[in-house]
PAVO-154682 format. One line per 8 residues: their letters; for each residue x, y, z of C-alpha. Coordinates in nm, 3 decimals. Layout:
<recs>
a = X Y Z | ...
</recs>
This chain:
<recs>
maacmpgr = -2.324 -6.242 5.700 | -2.483 -5.904 5.639 | -2.848 -5.894 5.545 | -3.012 -5.612 5.359 | -3.286 -5.407 5.517 | -3.425 -5.236 5.207 | -3.453 -4.857 5.215 | -3.627 -4.622 4.976
tpgpvgia = -3.519 -4.804 4.665 | -3.509 -5.177 4.743 | -3.582 -5.466 4.511 | -3.936 -5.567 4.421 | -4.190 -5.596 4.696 | -4.195 -5.946 4.835 | -3.879 -6.048 4.653 | -3.680 -5.794 4.852
eqqqpcry = -3.836 -5.939 5.163 | -3.631 -6.254 5.115 | -3.336 -6.051 5.253 | -3.068 -6.160 5.009 | -2.706 -6.103 5.119 | -2.566 -5.749 5.094 | -2.250 -5.671 4.907 | -2.068 -5.350 4.830
rahparrs = -1.996 -5.203 4.490 | -1.625 -5.169 4.438 | -1.489 -4.816 4.452 | -1.260 -4.744 4.154 | -0.977 -4.614 4.372 | -0.989 -4.871 4.651 | -1.009 -5.247 4.669 | -1.126 -5.259 5.027
rprgpgvg = -1.477 -5.184 5.138 | -1.526 -4.809 5.083 | -1.631 -4.584 5.364 | -1.791 -4.244 5.390 | -2.100 -4.092 5.232 | -2.132 -4.143 4.860 | -1.827 -4.372 4.842 | -1.956 -4.717 4.768
vpschypv = -2.325 -4.771 4.837 | -2.441 -5.091 5.008 | -2.654 -5.282 4.763 | -2.848 -5.601 4.733 | -2.877 -5.832 4.436 | -3.240 -5.934 4.409 | -3.408 -6.145 4.142 | -3.678 -5.927 3.983
aprpdrrl = -3.888 -6.204 3.833 | -4.006 -6.500 4.040 | -4.122 -6.689 3.732 | -3.882 -6.938 3.570 | -3.934 -6.787 3.226 | -3.787 -6.457 3.340 | -3.424 -6.478 3.452 | -3.375 -6.106 3.504
aaevpcdl = -3.191 -5.971 3.805 | -3.146 -5.617 3.930 | -2.903 -5.460 4.171 | -3.056 -5.188 4.381 | -2.926 -4.981 4.672 | -3.042 -5.042 5.026 | -3.021 -4.784 5.300 | -2.955 -5.003 5.602
civeptty = -2.760 -5.323 5.650 | -2.754 -5.511 5.978 | -2.546 -5.802 6.100 | -2.719 -6.134 6.155 | -2.830 -6.295 6.367 | -3.022 -5.995 6.501 | -3.182 -6.015 6.839 | -3.531 -5.920 6.946
rqhamirf = -3.381 -5.623 7.131 | -3.218 -5.498 6.809 | -3.547 -5.527 6.621 | -3.723 -5.342 6.901 | -3.464 -5.063 6.885 | -3.504 -5.030 6.507 | -3.880 -5.009 6.547 | -3.844 -4.750 6.825
iflsllam = -3.629 -4.532 6.598 | -3.885 -4.557 6.318 | -4.172 -4.457 6.545 | -3.970 -4.170 6.694 | -3.908 -4.028 6.349 | -4.273 -4.062 6.258 | -4.388 -3.879 6.570 | -4.292 -3.538 6.430
pvfsvpaq = -4.590 -3.376 6.256 | -4.498 -3.120 5.991 | -4.847 -3.029 5.868 | -5.130 -2.899 6.080 | -5.446 -2.691 6.059 | -5.660 -2.544 6.337 | -5.880 -2.799 6.510 | -6.197 -2.612 6.405
agesevvd = -6.086 -2.551 6.046 | -6.346 -2.603 5.774 | -6.301 -2.848 5.490 | -6.180 -2.581 5.246 | -5.912 -2.466 5.490 | -5.800 -2.825 5.543 | -5.774 -2.889 5.168 | -5.599 -2.554 5.108
awcdylgn = -5.337 -2.635 5.372 | -5.294 -2.983 5.224 | -5.241 -2.836 4.875 | -4.994 -2.578 5.007 | -4.793 -2.852 5.175 | -4.783 -3.068 4.861 | -4.681 -2.769 4.651 | -4.384 -2.710 4.881
rlrsvsad = -4.295 -3.078 4.923 | -4.320 -3.203 4.563 | -4.146 -3.020 4.281 | -4.385 -3.165 4.022 | -4.702 -3.052 4.200 | -4.829 -2.695 4.182 | -5.018 -2.571 4.487 | -5.229 -2.345 4.265
achaqnfv = -5.322 -2.635 4.036 | -5.404 -2.844 4.343 | -5.636 -2.572 4.477 | -5.823 -2.576 4.146 | -5.897 -2.950 4.160 | -6.200 -2.940 4.393 | -6.063 -3.198 4.632 | -6.275 -3.318 4.923
aaevrtpq = -6.136 -3.405 5.266 | -6.291 -3.704 5.440 | -6.403 -3.687 5.801 | -6.154 -3.963 5.879 | -5.812 -3.843 5.993 | -5.480 -4.024 6.011 | -5.304 -4.096 6.343 | -5.123 -3.761 6.303
gnplvtrd = -5.448 -3.580 6.227 | -5.381 -3.534 5.855 | -5.667 -3.536 5.602 | -5.744 -3.813 5.357 | -5.843 -3.641 5.035 | -6.027 -3.750 4.720 | -6.161 -3.606 4.400 | -6.444 -3.751 4.188
ipaagqag = -6.451 -3.678 3.814 | -6.776 -3.771 3.637 | -6.787 -3.913 3.287 | -6.850 -3.665 3.006 | -7.153 -3.654 2.781 | -7.424 -3.917 2.794 | -7.216 -4.182 2.970 | -7.315 -4.043 3.309
teakrilv = -7.346 -4.279 3.604 | -7.350 -4.585 3.376 | -6.987 -4.532 3.278 | -6.726 -4.766 3.423 | -6.563 -4.650 3.745 | -6.188 -4.632 3.795 | -6.026 -4.579 4.135 | -5.671 -4.436 4.130
iggihgde = -5.454 -4.454 4.442 | -5.114 -4.291 4.490 | -4.882 -4.253 4.785 | -4.983 -4.559 4.987 | -4.612 -4.565 5.073 | -4.514 -4.218 5.185 | -4.157 -4.226 5.054 | -4.264 -4.306 4.696
ltsisvvf = -4.296 -3.941 4.597 | -4.335 -3.996 4.224 | -4.642 -4.213 4.283 | -4.813 -3.896 4.407 | -4.675 -3.664 4.141 | -4.781 -3.894 3.856 | -5.136 -3.908 3.990 | -5.146 -3.528 3.985
rwldwlgq = -5.022 -3.534 3.626 | -5.304 -3.772 3.535 | -5.556 -3.533 3.687 | -5.454 -3.284 3.418 | -5.526 -3.545 3.150 | -5.861 -3.679 3.269 | -6.045 -3.435 3.046 | -5.905 -3.598 2.732
adaatyqw = -6.160 -3.779 2.518 | -6.046 -4.134 2.591 | -6.036 -4.075 2.967 | -6.358 -3.873 2.986 | -6.570 -4.176 2.896 | -6.509 -4.316 3.248 | -6.590 -4.207 3.601 | -6.281 -4.152 3.816
rvipvanp = -6.215 -4.132 4.187 | -5.862 -4.014 4.261 | -5.676 -4.050 4.591 | -5.339 -3.882 4.539 | -5.196 -3.945 4.889 | -5.321 -4.252 5.075 | -5.050 -4.226 5.344 | -5.005 -3.856 5.428
dglmakps = -4.836 -3.930 5.761 | -4.566 -4.127 5.584 | -4.517 -3.851 5.327 | -4.502 -3.577 5.590 | -4.260 -3.756 5.821 | -3.901 -3.627 5.821 | -3.770 -3.807 5.625 | -4.070 -3.951 5.440
trvnangv = -4.134 -4.316 5.522 | -4.295 -4.619 5.363 | -4.500 -4.685 5.677 | -4.764 -4.470 5.846 | -4.729 -4.289 6.180 | -4.791 -4.614 6.369 | -4.507 -4.783 6.184 | -4.744 -5.001 5.977
dlnrnfqt = -4.706 -5.082 5.608 | -5.057 -5.005 5.483 | -5.003 -5.237 5.187 | -4.975 -5.529 5.431 | -5.267 -5.426 5.653 | -5.575 -5.493 5.436 | -5.828 -5.742 5.570 | -5.746 -6.035 5.345
pdwdrdaq = -5.873 -6.384 5.432 | -5.518 -6.508 5.491 | -5.408 -6.222 5.720 | -5.470 -6.386 6.057 | -5.301 -6.705 5.947 | -5.006 -6.569 5.749 | -4.931 -6.200 5.797 | -4.729 -6.205 6.119
dywvkrtr = -4.558 -6.530 6.030 | -4.461 -6.391 5.690 | -4.325 -6.072 5.847 | -4.116 -6.261 6.102 | -3.983 -6.543 5.885 | -3.965 -6.393 5.537 | -3.885 -6.028 5.606 | -3.701 -6.096 5.934
rdprrypg = -3.906 -5.830 6.109 | -3.827 -5.562 5.854 | -3.983 -5.250 6.013 | -4.067 -5.113 5.668 | -4.303 -5.406 5.611 | -4.465 -5.444 5.951 | -4.827 -5.554 5.883 | -4.974 -5.418 6.208
ksagseae = -5.118 -5.585 6.515 | -5.432 -5.692 6.332 | -5.584 -5.676 5.986 | -5.736 -5.336 5.918 | -5.583 -5.193 6.235 | -5.501 -4.864 6.062 | -5.743 -4.580 5.995 | -5.599 -4.531 5.646
trwlqdqi = -5.650 -4.897 5.556 | -6.007 -4.903 5.678 | -6.078 -4.581 5.491 | -5.938 -4.726 5.167 | -6.153 -5.036 5.212 | -6.453 -4.810 5.263 | -6.366 -4.621 4.945 | -6.369 -4.948 4.751
adyrpdli = -6.702 -5.051 4.905 | -6.859 -4.710 4.847 | -6.733 -4.640 4.496 | -6.757 -5.000 4.369 | -6.486 -4.952 4.107 | -6.457 -5.164 3.793 | -6.081 -5.114 3.804 | -5.825 -5.005 4.064
isvhapyn = -5.495 -4.850 3.960 | -5.239 -4.832 4.240 | -4.922 -4.634 4.171 | -4.594 -4.722 4.340 | -4.218 -4.691 4.286 | -3.936 -4.778 4.222 | -3.936 -5.128 4.067 | -3.995 -5.027 3.704
lldydgpv = -4.264 -5.281 3.616 | -4.633 -5.366 3.599 | -4.806 -5.604 3.835 | -5.163 -5.727 3.810 | -5.421 -5.914 4.017 | -5.776 -5.986 3.910 | -6.020 -6.155 3.673 | -5.952 -5.999 3.330
pepmrfgr = -5.653 -6.045 3.092 | -5.339 -5.894 3.239 | -5.171 -5.592 3.076 | -4.838 -5.675 2.915 | -4.689 -5.328 2.874 | -4.762 -4.963 2.957 | -4.500 -4.749 2.787 | -4.162 -4.870 2.911
lslnrlgv = -4.315 -5.072 3.196 | -4.365 -5.443 3.126 | -4.554 -5.706 3.322 | -4.358 -5.882 3.596 | -4.588 -6.054 3.844 | -4.462 -6.009 4.199 | -4.693 -6.251 4.375 | -4.963 -6.205 4.637
ypgsmgny = -4.887 -6.116 4.998 | -5.098 -6.121 5.315 | -5.272 -5.787 5.361 | -5.178 -5.634 5.025 | -5.409 -5.426 4.808 | -5.373 -5.674 4.520 | -5.469 -5.960 4.750 | -5.762 -5.774 4.906
agvfkqip = -5.918 -5.618 4.595 | -5.782 -5.830 4.311 | -5.798 -6.180 4.461 | -6.054 -6.154 4.742 | -6.293 -5.897 4.591 | -6.228 -5.993 4.227 | -6.176 -5.633 4.113 | -5.900 -5.589 3.854
vitielpn = -5.600 -5.423 4.022 | -5.315 -5.280 3.817 | -5.004 -5.192 4.014 | -4.780 -4.946 3.833 | -4.425 -4.945 3.965 | -4.246 -4.634 3.840 | -3.869 -4.659 3.784 | -3.770 -4.406 4.050
atsmpsqr = -3.925 -4.297 4.379 | -3.797 -3.939 4.369 | -3.734 -3.858 4.001 | -4.024 -3.836 3.758 | -4.024 -4.027 3.427 | -3.982 -3.811 3.119 | -4.291 -3.644 2.978 | -4.271 -3.876 2.679
dqqamwed = -4.258 -4.187 2.899 | -4.549 -4.064 3.110 | -4.758 -4.002 2.800 | -4.680 -4.345 2.653 | -4.772 -4.515 2.982 | -5.097 -4.317 3.003 | -5.201 -4.395 2.644 | -5.124 -4.767 2.676
mlkwvrhn = -5.317 -4.782 3.003 | -5.628 -4.624 2.850 | -5.603 -4.858 2.551 | -5.593 -5.159 2.783 | -5.890 -5.025 2.981 | -6.090 -4.972 2.664 | -6.037 -5.332 2.551 | -6.067 -5.512 2.884
ikdlavpg = -6.296 -5.322 3.120 | -6.580 -5.238 2.881 | -6.754 -5.578 2.914 | -6.743 -5.598 3.293 | -7.078 -5.542 3.461 | -7.091 -5.258 3.711 | -7.131 -5.435 4.048 | -7.450 -5.369 4.237
ptakr = -7.462 -5.259 4.601 | -7.525 -5.614 4.720 | -7.272 -5.786 4.497 | -7.046 -6.029 4.680 | -6.688 -5.928 4.617
</recs>
């Protein structure tokens, strides 16, 4: 029996990890299994909603199918191929470059890599590069936007994270689009910290990959209380050693993960918005009422997984975490759909985050 190893557009996170059987879409001119590029795409039929009240299912393409039972040697070979691909840096700056040069090179790369991102607009955003570097030496970049008017430092803080999976290109592009809208009245009442690309090594790999340069899924590497007990076991038994979902050798083993945890501790956000693709839904973890719909995206809880951002921040730290899953990893939603999603999100924030107390430096989260 063939088992699906999800590629860039698999089923929902966690649900796809159940490795449902692969099947092939029938080609109109042939009854047998089609062969050749573009002629019949291997696909997997995954249930989208784990809850019994939602009986929806979605068929999504997967890039790689393998024959079971796979051996340890086969898994090792797959992992070796992944790491070999990731070992090719495509972005570099001189070792002694100043912060402005680092950010300028980062913006130039994004302008060339992403059709929806302008390098000139990126240069104008006053991004700051952290001292921390990724395994490939790439910068981790943020921008802080203060609240307008008298709100000042008492305004609620929102942390926005894009590109934690490097092959989810639209998750980066949408965050850049939001940067253009943060000056609007409804958004300007909050403080914002924006991280457009949390996994630059994955983005800059050829081709872009979900995992970082060490082959680790950053969204399975956070230091959650259940990581030591469950993460490796979950990866082996539930994902069948899927290299795209490898949680790492230990919790927080990756520089990017530790840096993101430090950002949460330093900024103390009242809300985290994490942008992903391509499952076309909303997910939520945390203490306030869940959002039901942002534009065309409706709530579909995916569950909690060892080492995930939702588990770490939403469950463990009790910070509301909204996960936005865009419908496509490489094609942007229409301008109208983006605007509707943005407006619904701000409306939800206005009604649900306003009464939360800003956590103090010693708050236990």
